[in-house]
N, C-alpha and C positions, 0 to 999 in steps of 0.2 A: 685667183684670176676667175675661178669661177665663179665666188660671189657678186663678182663685178657686172659678170657678163649676166646672172639673173636681177640683180637690181634694175640695171638697164632697159632689158629686155622687157619684163613685165607690166610699167607702163603701159610700155606701147602694147601692147596685147589688152590693153584695161582701156585705152582709148578706143583698138579697132571694133572694141565690141559692140553689136547695134544697139536699137533700143531694145528690142525683143530679146535679148539676148540678156543685156540687162535686167528684162523684167524679168526671166524666168530665175535668172541666182538670186532675189530676193526673195526671202523666207516665206512671205505669204502671198506669193504669188497663184500657187495652188488653190491654196481658201478662197481666194477670190476670184477666181474662175469658177471652181466648183460652186461657192454661192452664185453666181451670176446663172449659172448653166440650172442650178437649182431650179430659180427664179424662177424663168425662164420657161422649162416644163411645167411647174406649178400653176402660172399664169395661162397655160396651156389647156391644162386637165381639168382648173376648177374654173370658176365664173367669178368667183369672188376674192379671189387670194389679193388680185392687185387694187380694188376698193382700199380708201382712204380708212375708212374704219380698219379693216384688217391691217393696214399699213401700221399705223396707230398701233395696233394691240401688240402689232410682234415688235414694232420698233422699241415699247415700253418693256415688254416682256425679255428682251435682248440687252435693257439697259440695267436690270435690277440682276441678271446671272452675272453680264458684263462685269460690274462692279466688284462683284464680288471674283471673277476672272481674274484683273488686274491686279489684285494685290497680290491673289495664288502666283501668277506670272512674278513677280517681284522674289517670293519665296523661292521659285522653279528656278529662279536665275542666279543665286548662292546655291544653289544642289541642294535644298532643302524640299519641303511640301508639308501643308498644314492643311489636317484633315478636319479642324474644328472650324473651318468658315462660315458653316452650314449654321452651325451651333451657336457661334456668336452671332451673327446675325438676327435669331432667333432671342437669344438673352438679351441682346440690344434694343431690340425692338419692342421688348416685354418693358425695360428701363427705361427707354424711352416714352413709352406711352404712360407709363406710372409719373414718370417726371409732369408730362400735362394734363394727366386730369388728378392724381391725388395730390401732386406739390404742386399745380396751380401757375408752372412753369408757363413763359409767354414762347406762343408755337416757333416764332421766329429762333430764341434760343435752344431747343429742343432739339434740333437736328446738330448743332456743333458739340452740344451736352453727349448726345447719344455718340456719336464719334470720336469725342474722346472718352471716353465709356470703353468704346472698341479698341479704341488703339492702350490702354491698358489692360484688356485680354489680351491681344496680340503679344503683347510685352512681357505678359506670364509666360505664355509659351517661350518667347525669346528668351527668357531668365534661365529656361531650362536647356533648351538649345546649346543657346551661347555661350550663358554663363555656366554650366554644368557640362555641359557638352556631353548631352546626352541624344538618343535615338528620336530624330522630330516625328517621326513616324509614331512611335510611341509616347512620347509625349501629346502631340496634337488627338492621336487617338485616344487616351486618358484626358485630356482637357475636353475634348469633343462631350463625352460619355460628361461628365462636371457641368458644362455651360445648359447641355440640354436638360439634365436632370435639375438644373437652380432654375431654370423655365420653369418646368411643371411642379417645384416646391412652392415657386411666386405665384404662379396663375394658378395651381389646380388643375389644369388642361381648361378653365375657361378664356374666352376673350377678353380683352381690355378694351371697353367701348364705353358711349363714342368717342370717338378725340377731335371731332368738332369742323365745321367750312372751315374755317381759317387754317389750319394744319391741313386741310383735304388736297388743297391749292399742292401741294409738293409733289405728290403723288399721283394727282386728277388732273393738276391744273395742264395749261399751255402757254408760252409765249410766243405770239407771231406762229401762231396754227402749230407747233414743234414742242411735244409734252415735254411739263418741264424733266422728268427722271431723264428723260436723253440727253436734255441741256446738259444734267450734270455727269452725266454719261461722257460725253464728248468732251467738256471740259476737265472731263480727271484723265481723259486717254490725252490729251493734247500738256496736262500739265507732266504725267509720267514719261511723254515721250521728252521734253525738255528737261525733265529730272537724269535721265540714262543717257542721253545724246549730249548736254551741257555743261553738266557738274559735272565736279569731281566725286563730290557721292556717287552720283550714280555711273561714271564707268568704274569703281570701285567692285560695283557689284556684278559686275560682271568678270570683274577679274578676279575676286574671290570666287563665284562658280567657277572659273574658269580654271585656274589651280590656286586652292588654299592656302598652302604650303609656300608658293612663289610669291603669293599676296602678302604671307607675313613677313617675309624676309627682305622683300621692299619695302616694310615701315609701313603697309595699310592696317587700318587697326579693325581688322577681321569680327570679333567680337563685337563691336560698336555697329559694324553694317548688320551682319543678320541678328543682331538683338532689334534693331531698326526696322529691319524690312520683315519682321514678323508683328511689328507695331502695326506698321503700314497696311499691313494684310486683313488683320482685325480692326482696324478704321476702315478700311472700305468696304467691310461685312457687314458694318454697321449700317454705315451708310446706305448701304444697297437694305437692310432690314427694316429701317424706319421708311424709309420712303414706300417698301410697301405696305407698312400697316398706315399709311398715310393713303396710298389708294386705297386700302380697302376698310377707312376709318376704324380699325379696329387694331389691336396689337394683339395679332393670335399667335397659338405655341406654335403651332405649326411652320412659324415662318422659317425661310432657311431651309425648311426637307428638300431634299433633291436637289440643292444648288452646289453641294460638291462636285458629285459628279460632272455637272456643266460645266462650272468652274474649270476642273484640271484639263476637261477636255478642248474647251475652248482653246487654252495656252497651248497645248499640245496641237493641234492642229493647224495654230495660228505659227507655228515653228519654233515653239520655248522648246526646249530639251531635259528632259529628267533627269539629266547627269550635271546639269547646271552652265552657265557660262554664253549661254545663244538662246536669241528669244527676236521674238518684238510687239511691242504694244500694239500696233497698226494689227498684228498678225491677230495675237487675241480679242482683239473687237472684232473683227470680221468674225473670228470663229463662234463667237459669243452670236452675234447675228445668224454665222449658219447653223448652228446647231436649233436657234428660235424659229428659224425660216420651216428646217426640217420637222420639227414637234407639232408646226403648227400646220404644216400643210397634211400630215400623218391625221390630222384632226379634220378637218377639209375635205381629205378623202374618206373618210368614216373607217379611217384603221383602226380595228380595237386596241384598246390602251395596254394591254398585255404588248400586245405586238411592236407597241411603241419603245416600249419598253426591253425589249429584242432586238430594236432597231437601235435604239441609242448605246445599250450595250456593244452592240456590231460598230456604230463608230468610234470606241472610245478604243477598243481593241485597233482597228485602223489606225487609228493617232498613232497608237503606242507602236506600230510596226513601223509607220511612216517614220517617228524617231528614231528606232533602229538603225532605220539604210539611212537614213540622212546622215547620223555619226561615225556609220561603217566609211559613207564615203568622202 
C-alpha cells in the first residue's frame, strides 16, 4: 500500500512544480546563473568586455577547452578520470601537423585523421582501465607522461610551421560571423546530448557510472562502454588540439598545457559528479564558458597572472565541494 501511495503522489508533485522550481532542480541552473552574473559584472567593470572582438576571443577559447571537457565528461560519467587529455591533444596536434606538412595530406582530411589518432590514444587508456581493470588515475597519469614525452621527442621542442592558409580556416575562419571552432564545439555538444539521451549506449554510460555491479548483472557490456568512453575522450582532445594548431598556424609542443584542469573543472561545475552516473553536457559547455569568461575578465582587469592561477585553483576547490554536497543531498 505504501508503495502505491508513493507512485501516485510523485507525479502530482512533479506537475505542481512551477517553472522556477524545475529550473533550480536542473543540474546546470547554478552555473548558468553564475555565468550571467559574472558577465554582467565584467561588462560594468570593463569597457571592452562585451565588444564583438572580445566575445569572439572568449568563444574560441571556450571551444578549445570545452571540446576536451566534453570527452572528460563522458569519462567522469562512468566513474573514471582521464589525466592524459591535455597531452593527448598536444601529441595529436603534432601528428596532424606532420600529416599536413611532411606527408602532404589534404587539409580537409587532416582533422578526421587526427581525430582517429586521438581515438587510438584514448583506446590505449581504455585497454588498461577497462580490459586490465587498472586504476584510471594511475594509468592516465602514466600515459600523460608518455604522450607529453613523445611530443618532445618528435618536435625536440620546436613548433611545426607553417600549416597554410587553407588549413587555417578551421581555427581562424568564421561561418556567418560565428568562429568555426565554436560551431564545431556546439555541434559536438548537440551530438553528445543526443547520444546520452536517445541511444542505448548513452543510457548505459549513466548505468555503468551509477552502479557498475548492477550494470553487469543486467547484461550491460561494461568493459566495452568504458573502453569506448576513453576512446571518445581521446578523440575530442585530438579535435581540440588540431583546431588550436590551425588557429596558431603551427603545431606547438605546448598545445594542451593547462587544458586538463579546465576540462575537469568545467565538467564538475556543470553538474557532473566525480563518482559517476550523474552529469550534463549542457552544464559542461556552460562550465567551459564560465571558466573562459573568468580568465578573460582577470586579464581585462589587469589581475596578475600569479593570482589568476590562485583564482582558478579556488574555483576547482569550490567545484569539488559543490559536487560533495550535491551527492550528500
